[in-house]
Backbone as ProteinMPNN parsed JSONL, in Angstrom:
{"seq_chain_A": "MVRAGVADAARVNARWCDVVCRTGTFTARVWKSASRTPPLYPDAVTLDPDATAAEVLDGIDLSNGAGPESTTGSTSRPSPCGRTASPG", "coords_chain_A": {"N_chain_A": [[-6.982, 9.903, -15.057], [-3.486, 8.601, -14.617], [-0.544, 10.266, -14.096], [2.212, 10.224, -16.165], [4.831, 7.959, -15.385], [4.175, 8.056, -12.616], [2.756, 5.769, -11.932], [4.505, 3.726, -12.397], [6.654, 4.34, -10.724], [4.978, 3.674, -8.483], [4.821, 0.851, -8.709], [7.596, 0.192, -8.58], [8.027, 0.761, -5.913], [6.571, -0.938, -4.545], [7.68, -3.261, -5.468], [10.231, -3.074, -4.192], [9.422, -2.885, -1.473], [8.217, -5.729, -1.322], [10.631, -7.309, -1.758], [12.117, -6.514, 0.43], [10.366, -7.244, 2.736], [9.301, -9.626, 2.098], [6.945, -10.979, 2.569], [4.878, -10.32, 1.034], [1.988, -10.106, -1.324], [1.002, -9.751, -4.658], [-1.779, -7.992, -6.48], [-4.004, -6.995, -9.115], [-4.201, -4.374, -8.644], [-2.907, -3.807, -6.022], [-0.255, -4.0, -3.922], [0.458, -6.0, -1.175], [0.869, -6.944, 2.362], [0.361, -9.427, 4.489], [1.361, -9.708, 7.096], [2.796, -7.821, 9.769], [4.826, -5.25, 8.639], [8.47, -4.266, 8.455], [9.485, -1.242, 10.463], [8.739, 1.834, 9.403], [8.063, 0.866, 6.935], [5.677, 0.279, 4.401], [2.36, -1.418, 4.845], [0.964, -1.914, 2.818], [0.695, -1.004, -0.784], [-0.668, 0.91, -3.119], [-1.37, 0.287, -6.525], [-3.141, 1.043, -8.718], [-5.11, 3.911, -9.235], [-7.777, 3.569, -8.778], [-8.135, 1.568, -7.054], [-9.877, 0.189, -4.134], [-10.417, 1.155, -0.763], [-11.152, -1.441, 0.719], [-9.89, -3.347, -0.806], [-7.393, -2.584, -0.5], [-7.137, -2.871, 2.31], [-8.17, -5.6, 2.867], [-6.835, -8.438, 4.205], [-4.5, -7.581, 5.367], [-2.713, -7.343, 8.413], [-4.61, -5.867, 10.725], [-4.218, -4.987, 13.431], [-3.142, -2.865, 16.118], [-3.644, -0.06, 15.04], [-3.419, -0.1, 12.305], [-4.425, 1.159, 9.103], [-5.966, 2.859, 6.284], [-3.828, 5.206, 5.3], [-2.304, 7.845, 3.871], [0.8, 8.859, 2.436], [1.052, 11.393, 3.394], [-0.476, 11.608, 5.415], [-2.859, 11.776, 5.716], [-6.145, 10.235, 6.492], [-8.567, 10.225, 5.404], [-9.76, 9.207, 3.054], [-9.358, 6.629, 0.703], [-5.901, 5.631, -0.37], [-4.218, 7.372, -2.81], [-2.84, 6.268, -6.274], [0.324, 5.024, -5.846], [0.587, 6.22, -3.366], [0.624, 4.924, 0.475], [-0.439, 2.458, 2.415], [-0.344, 2.38, 5.919], [0.493, 1.432, 9.366], [-0.887, 3.456, 11.775]], "CA_chain_A": [[-5.657, 9.14, -15.667], [-2.407, 8.735, -13.759], [0.624, 10.89, -14.806], [3.335, 9.408, -16.65], [5.842, 7.658, -14.355], [3.505, 7.801, -11.145], [2.075, 4.161, -11.983], [5.923, 2.96, -12.601], [7.048, 4.238, -9.363], [4.195, 2.734, -7.22], [5.308, -0.609, -8.863], [9.058, -0.081, -7.922], [7.862, 0.96, -4.528], [5.872, -2.347, -4.187], [8.78, -4.549, -5.554], [11.236, -2.992, -3.145], [8.792, -3.555, -0.381], [8.159, -6.976, -1.197], [12.139, -7.706, -1.669], [12.465, -6.201, 2.106], [9.562, -7.814, 3.482], [9.142, -11.217, 1.776], [5.593, -11.607, 2.807], [3.889, -9.641, 0.322], [1.29, -10.373, -2.447], [0.191, -8.475, -5.665], [-2.898, -8.3, -7.0], [-3.857, -6.29, -10.186], [-4.325, -3.009, -7.977], [-2.543, -3.572, -4.946], [0.686, -5.271, -3.123], [0.121, -5.917, 0.237], [1.627, -7.679, 3.434], [-0.537, -10.1, 5.508], [1.865, -9.628, 8.333], [3.391, -6.43, 10.06], [6.098, -4.872, 7.9], [9.64, -3.515, 9.314], [9.236, 0.038, 10.738], [8.756, 2.835, 8.13], [7.751, 0.146, 5.34], [4.048, 0.14, 4.407], [1.715, -2.81, 4.955], [0.342, -2.033, 1.365], [0.809, 0.061, -1.878], [-1.731, 0.84, -4.186], [-0.747, 0.211, -7.758], [-4.153, 1.667, -9.428], [-5.767, 4.832, -8.522], [-9.143, 2.994, -8.535], [-8.137, 0.411, -5.909], [-10.614, 0.738, -3.151], [-9.843, 0.755, 0.844], [-11.311, -2.585, 0.872], [-8.901, -4.145, -1.48], [-6.127, -2.525, 0.19], [-7.181, -3.58, 3.786], [-8.468, -6.947, 3.026], [-5.991, -9.414, 4.311], [-3.49, -7.205, 6.145], [-2.758, -7.191, 9.975], [-5.329, -4.422, 11.242], [-3.955, -4.667, 14.894], [-2.262, -1.847, 16.611], [-3.909, 1.088, 14.377], [-3.278, -0.157, 10.709], [-5.661, 1.32, 8.185], [-5.793, 3.728, 5.049], [-3.073, 6.283, 5.431], [-1.272, 8.227, 2.807], [2.343, 9.286, 2.861], [0.906, 12.755, 3.899], [-0.829, 11.486, 6.888], [-4.539, 11.798, 5.385], [-6.993, 9.052, 6.464], [-10.19, 10.305, 5.092], [-10.084, 8.317, 2.037], [-8.341, 5.694, 0.109], [-4.595, 6.317, -0.896], [-4.254, 7.401, -4.42], [-1.717, 5.472, -6.652], [1.724, 5.223, -5.162], [0.824, 6.239, -1.643], [0.692, 3.714, 0.92], [-1.464, 2.209, 3.922], [0.661, 1.813, 6.892], [0.148, 1.495, 10.703], [-1.143, 4.678, 12.121]], "C_chain_A": [[-4.445, 9.551, -14.662], [-1.344, 9.274, -14.638], [1.641, 9.891, -15.078], [4.416, 9.407, -15.682], [5.223, 7.497, -13.001], [3.294, 6.279, -11.05], [3.539, 3.321, -11.839], [6.677, 3.111, -11.236], [6.308, 3.86, -8.144], [4.612, 1.438, -7.296], [6.751, -0.86, -8.141], [9.042, 0.043, -6.585], [7.542, -0.442, -4.174], [6.731, -3.244, -4.364], [9.696, -4.269, -4.488], [10.593, -3.299, -1.734], [8.642, -5.079, -0.001], [9.582, -7.555, -1.176], [12.302, -7.722, -0.007], [11.762, -7.28, 3.062], [9.387, -9.258, 3.373], [7.878, -11.79, 2.3], [4.485, -11.004, 2.337], [3.195, -10.566, -0.677], [0.942, -9.397, -3.223], [-1.005, -9.008, -6.202], [-2.965, -7.168, -8.512], [-3.715, -4.762, -9.667], [-3.628, -2.673, -6.726], [-1.221, -4.508, -4.521], [0.285, -4.977, -1.71], [0.847, -7.165, 1.007], [0.561, -8.354, 4.313], [0.017, -10.146, 7.113], [2.725, -8.272, 8.187], [4.627, -6.382, 9.117], [6.964, -4.221, 8.813], [8.976, -2.081, 9.447], [9.66, 1.034, 9.484], [8.392, 2.181, 6.777], [6.308, 0.145, 5.486], [3.385, -1.229, 4.435], [1.036, -3.049, 3.52], [0.707, -0.992, 0.328], [0.022, 0.041, -2.806], [-0.894, 0.928, -5.482], [-1.716, 0.789, -8.736], [-4.506, 2.707, -8.719], [-7.289, 4.553, -8.194], [-9.23, 2.136, -7.626], [-8.703, 1.137, -4.715], [-9.967, 0.416, -1.636], [-10.176, -0.652, 1.1], [-10.28, -3.646, 0.331], [-7.476, -3.827, -0.989], [-6.088, -3.139, 1.657], [-7.42, -5.153, 3.867], [-7.049, -7.797, 3.228], [-4.581, -8.927, 4.898], [-3.579, -7.306, 7.748], [-3.499, -5.803, 10.239], [-5.033, -4.156, 12.544], [-3.109, -3.408, 14.931], [-2.453, -0.503, 15.516], [-3.656, 1.107, 12.928], [-4.342, 0.594, 10.033], [-5.084, 2.464, 7.181], [-4.943, 4.778, 5.661], [-2.115, 6.674, 4.549], [-0.07, 8.734, 3.353], [2.171, 10.498, 3.368], [0.27, 12.668, 5.1], [-2.467, 11.393, 6.964], [-5.022, 10.461, 5.596], [-8.352, 8.986, 6.208], [-10.602, 9.789, 3.894], [-8.865, 7.509, 1.246], [-7.157, 6.203, -0.503], [-4.778, 6.255, -2.304], [-3.088, 6.402, -4.814], [-0.387, 5.82, -6.164], [1.893, 5.763, -3.899], [0.468, 5.001, -1.181], [-0.375, 3.603, 1.928], [-0.634, 1.818, 4.831], [0.327, 2.017, 8.327], [0.011, 2.914, 11.147], [-0.339, 5.212, 13.634]], "O_chain_A": [[-4.427, 10.606, -14.029], [-1.199, 8.848, -15.784], [1.888, 8.912, -14.374], [4.908, 10.423, -15.191], [5.815, 6.748, -12.224], [3.692, 5.657, -10.065], [3.574, 2.299, -11.154], [7.238, 2.155, -10.699], [6.81, 3.736, -7.027], [4.806, 0.786, -6.27], [7.026, -1.783, -7.375], [9.949, -0.494, -5.949], [8.34, -1.063, -3.473], [6.752, -4.157, -3.538], [10.006, -5.235, -3.792], [11.246, -3.938, -0.909], [8.827, -5.598, 1.099], [9.658, -8.487, -0.375], [12.555, -8.72, 0.667], [12.326, -7.984, 3.899], [9.329, -10.013, 4.344], [7.767, -13.006, 2.459], [3.378, -11.016, 2.874], [3.675, -11.676, -0.909], [0.602, -8.297, -2.787], [-1.248, -10.203, -6.367], [-1.927, -6.611, -8.87], [-3.074, -3.984, -10.374], [-3.644, -1.521, -6.293], [-1.229, -5.703, -4.814], [-0.123, -3.911, -1.25], [1.302, -8.152, 0.431], [-0.167, -7.555, 4.901], [-0.645, -10.497, 8.089], [3.186, -7.746, 7.175], [5.32, -7.372, 8.884], [6.524, -3.663, 9.818], [8.065, -1.74, 8.692], [10.681, 0.964, 8.799], [8.405, 2.79, 5.707], [5.769, 0.024, 6.586], [4.034, -2.167, 3.974], [0.64, -4.15, 3.136], [1.086, 0.061, 0.842], [-0.021, -1.007, -3.45], [0.156, 1.57, -5.51], [-1.151, 1.112, -9.78], [-4.294, 2.626, -7.509], [-7.92, 5.268, -7.416], [-10.359, 1.813, -7.256], [-8.331, 2.23, -4.288], [-9.133, -0.47, -1.446], [-9.343, -1.182, 1.835], [-9.924, -4.634, 0.974], [-6.547, -4.632, -1.05], [-5.138, -3.795, 2.082], [-6.952, -5.852, 4.765], [-6.215, -7.742, 2.325], [-3.624, -9.7, 4.933], [-4.71, -7.344, 8.233], [-2.953, -4.737, 9.956], [-5.508, -3.112, 12.993], [-2.485, -2.977, 13.962], [-1.419, 0.066, 15.165], [-3.66, 2.175, 12.316], [-5.379, 0.564, 10.695], [-3.937, 2.9, 7.271], [-5.432, 5.284, 6.671], [-1.114, 5.976, 4.384], [0.086, 9.005, 4.544], [3.19, 10.915, 3.92], [0.403, 13.6, 5.893], [-3.155, 11.057, 7.928], [-4.473, 9.529, 5.008], [-9.154, 8.122, 6.562], [-11.797, 9.88, 3.611], [-7.673, 7.816, 1.257], [-7.286, 7.217, -1.189], [-5.341, 5.349, -2.918], [-2.448, 5.794, -3.955], [-0.072, 7.009, -6.114], [2.979, 5.842, -3.324], [0.087, 4.086, -1.91], [-1.105, 4.545, 2.238], [-0.066, 0.756, 4.576], [-0.285, 3.078, 8.46], [0.96, 3.625, 10.818], [-0.513, 6.356, 14.055]]}, "name": "protein", "num_of_chains": 1, "seq": "MVRAGVADAARVNARWCDVVCRTGTFTARVWKSASRTPPLYPDAVTLDPDATAAEVLDGIDLSNGAGPESTTGSTSRPSPCGRTASPG"}
């Protein structure tokens, strides 16, 4: 179960990214951009802790080292709710 407020914070983050990037799409579990986002903006934001790496990575630009990377820099597992996948 996701702590109260965490899911809301992830959705706010995704909405902000969507406004800035203008290239994103939402699914039930992920926001993602098919094209490179501006520096320091994620290519994807998980909205559900059960989102898989495949759901996050499907449809984003995987060039230049993009991949699952949490805000702490870990690349060993899909990012938990509210963390982001961004270029490495």
